[in-house]
N, C-alpha and C positions, 0 to 999 in steps of 0.2 A: 504493500500500500504506500509506504513512504517513497519507494522508487517511483511509482506512478505519479504521485503528487509532485515529486521533484521534476519529472519530465513535463508535467502540466505547467509548472511555474517557469521552466526554461522556455517552453513554447510561447507562453504569454509574453515574457520579456522579449523574446526574439521578434514576435509580431509587432509590438510597439516600437522596437528598435528599427525594424524594417520600414515601418510607416514613416518614421522620422527621416531615414536615409532616402526613401523614395520621394518624399516631399522636397528635400533639399536638392536632389538631383533631377527633379521633374520626371520621374519614372511613372508616367501616367498613360492611360488608354483614352485617347480623345475620340468621342463619338462621331460616327458618320451615318449616311443614310441606310447602311446595312446593320448598324449596331442596335442592340436591344437596350442600351442605356443612353441617357440624354445628357449626362454631365461627365466631365473628365474624372476618371477613377484610377487609383493606384493599381499598377499592373505588377504581377509577380508574387502575390501573397502566398501562392502555393509552394513557395520555397520552404515553407514549414514542413511539407511532406518529405522533402529531401533531408531536412534536419532530423526528422524522426528516424530515418534510416541511418544517418550519421551517428546519432545517439545510441541506437541499437548496436551498430557496428563496434563502437567503443565498449559498450556495456557487455557484449557477448565475447569480448576479447578477440575481435576481428574474425568472427564467423562469416562465412559466405563472401570471401574476398573478391572473387570475380564478379559476383552479383553487385557488390558495392562499387567496384571500379566502373562497371558498365553503367550503373545508375548515376554515378558521379559524372561520367562523360556526357551522358544525355542531358543531365540537369544543367551542366555548365553551358553546353551548346544551346539548349533551349532558352536559357536566361539571356545569353548573348543575342539570340534571335528576338527575344522580347524587347531588347534595347535598340538593335540596329537592323533587324530584318535580314537574315542570311538567305542565300539562294537555296531553293528547294533541293538542288543536287548536292550541295555541301551538307545540308542537314541529313539527307539520305545516307551519305557516306558514314557519318558519325552514328546515325541510328543503327545502321547495319553492324558496325563495330560493337555497339552497346548490346544489341540483341545477341550477337555471337557470344559475347562474354557471359551473358546471363544463361544461355543454353549450355555453355561449357561448364558453368557452375553446376547445372543440373545433371550433366553427364557424370560429374564427379560423385554426386550424391546417389544417383540411381542409374539404371540402364536406359539408354536412349539410342535407338537404332539410327543408322545414317539416314534412312528414309524419313523417319520422324524428325530428325534434326533439321533436315532440309525443309520439310513442310512447316515446322514450327518457326523456322527462320523467316520464311515468307509471311506466314501468318502474323508473327510478332511485329514486323515492320508495319503491316497494315493495321494491326490492332492499336498500336500507340498513336498512329495518325488519326484513326477513327475516334479514339477517345478524345483526342485534341479537338477534332471537328465538332464534337458534341458539347464542348464547353462554351455555351453561348448565352446563358442566362444565369442570374443570381441563384446560387444554391444547387444547381444541377450536378456539378462535379462532386461536391461534398456529400449531398444526400445519396446520390447513386453509389458512390464509392463506399459509403457506410453500409448500404444495403448489401453490396457484394461481400464486404468484409464480414458481415454477420453470417453469410453462408459459409465462409471459410472458418469462422469461429466454431460453428456447429460441427462441421466435418472434422476439424482439428480436435475438438473435445472428444470425439469418438475414436480417433486414430493417432493422435499425437505425432503428426507429420513434421511439424515445425514448432520452434519455441513460441509459445503463446504471447510472450512479451513483445515480439515483433508486431503482431497484430494489435496489441494493446497500445503500443507507442504510436502506431499509425492512426488509430481511432482518436487518441488524445490530440494529435496534430490536426486532424480533420475537425474536431470539435472546436478547437481554438480558432482555426481558420473560419469555421462557420460563424463564430461570434461576430466576425467582421464582414462576412459575405452573405449569411443567411438573413438578409433584410431587404426592405424595399429599395433603399439606396445603399448599395454595398460600399463598405469602406475600402475594400480592395478586391481585385479579381485574382484568380489562380494564375493566369498567364500560361504561356507554353511550359514554363518550368514546372508549374503545378500539375497541369493536366497530363503532360507527357511523363513526368516523374511518377505520378501515382499509377499511370498506365503500365509503366515498366515494372513496378512493384507487383501489381495485380497479375500481369503476364507471368512473372516469375512464379507466383503462387499457383496459378491455375495449371501451368505446365508441370510443376513439381508435384502437385496433388494428383494430376493425371498419371504421372509416372508411378507414383506410389500406389494409387488405387485402381488404375486401369479402368476408369469409369468415363466413358464418352459423354454421359449425361452432364458432366461438369461444364460443357460448352453452354448450357442453358443459364449459367451464372451471369452471363452477359447478354442475355436475349433481348432485353428492351433496348439497350444502346445499339446492339448489333443490328436489329431490325430497322430502326430509324435511320441509322447511319448508312448501312449498306444499300438499302432500297432508295434512299434519297440520292446517293451517288449514282445509282443506276438510272434513276429518273432524270437527273441533270445531264447525264451522258446522252440519254435518248433525245433530249430536247436541244442538244448541242452546246450546252454551257461548259465553260472551263471549270473543271471540278476543283482546281486549286484556288479559285477566287472565292471571296466571301459571298454569302448568299443568305436567303431567308426561306428555304424550302423544307427544312426539317419539320416534323410534326410538332415538336415543342415550340418552334417559331410560329407555326400556323395557329397554335393555341393562344399564343401571345397576341398576334396580329389580328386574327379573325374572331376568336372567341373572347379576346380581351382578358384572359385569365392572368392572374399575377404570377410573377416568376416563381415565387416560393410554392404556390399551389401546384404548378406544373412539376416542379422539381420533386415535391413531396409525392405526387402521384407516380412519377417515374420510379422513385425509390420503393414505394409501397408495392407496386406491381412486381418489381424485381424480387422483393422479399417473399411474396406469395410463390413465385417461381422457385425461389431458393428452397422453400418447404418441399416442393415437389422433388427437387434434386436430392434433398436429404433422405427422402423416403424411397428413392429409386436407385441410388448409386450403388447399392449392393445386389441389385438384380442381375440376372444373366445378361451378358453383353447384347444378345439379339433383342432382348426385351428393352434394354436401355435405348437401343437405336430406334426401336418403335416409338418409345416415348419422345425422343429427340425429334424424330420426323413429324410426329403428330403435333407437337407443341410449336415447332417452327412453322408448319403449314397454317396453323391457326393464327399465329403471329403475323405471317405474311398477308393472309386474307384480311385480318383486322386493319393492318396498315393501309392496304389498298382501299378498303371501304372508307376509312377515315380521311385519307388523302383526297379521294374523289369528292367526299362531302365538303371538305374545305374549299376545293377548287370551284364547286358549284356555288357555294355561298359567296366566294370572292367574285365570281362572274356575275352573280345576281346583284 
C-alpha cells in the first residue's frame, strides 16, 4: 500500500511539474477545424504513462529490459513528434525498432515461432498507430485503457503471468492523468507520447498473455477500438481520402458532431462496452481453441454489423 501511495504522489508531482514546463515552453495543441477542442490545450500529458513504466523498471530491479528500451525509444520519438512533427517514414522506422525489441523480450520469456513473430511485428506497428488515431476526445484514451487493463487484471489474478505491480502502476498513472483530462475542458491531452506509449504497453501485455495462455479470444480485449479504427480506415480509403491526414469520420467523432454527446459520455460508453466484452473473454479463454475462434468470429461479425448500421444512420442524419 505504501508503495502504491508513493507512486501516486510521484505521478501527481510529475503532472504538475509537466504543466509548468509545458506552459513555459508553449507545448500546446492549438485547435483547428478538425479538432474536437476549441481552446489551446497542453499536449503530452500522457508522458505519465511512460513514467509509470520507468518507475516499475527501477522498482523491479530492471525486469523486462528490452521491453523498457523499446518503450523508451517510442516514447522519446513520439514526444519529439508532439513538438516538431516528424515525417511518417522516420516515425515508422523507430516504431519498427521498438516493436522488434518488445517481441524479442517476449521470445525470451516464452516460445514465439518465427511465423508468429513476423505476424505480431506487422500487427504491432498497426496496433500502436490505430491506438494513436483513436485519441481524439477528452477521456477516451484513459477510460478505454483502464477498461482493457481491468481485463488483464482479471486474467492475471487467475494465472499470475506478470507482476501485478506493473498493472497497478499503470492504473495509478492513468488515474492521475484522468484528473487533468477527464473533464469538459481538459487541462492537458495525452499527445502521441501518451497514446503510443500506452499502446506499446498494452501490445506487450496482450502478446505475452497470448503466448502464455494460447487463447485467441484475447484479441477481443481491443474490439471496440479495433472496430472503429479499422473500419473507419477502410471507409476513408474507399472514398479516396488520405488516411494519414486528420479527419472526423470515427464513430466517436460522429457522436460528438451529430448527436452532440459530451466527450466524457462517449469515452465512458466506449470503456463500459469494452468491459462487458472483457467479461466474455474471461469466461471463454479456457475453452477449446475451435470454440474460442467461434466466439471471436461471432463477436467480430456482430461488431462489424453494428458499426455499419450506426455509421449509415449518422450519414443519413448528416445528409438530412
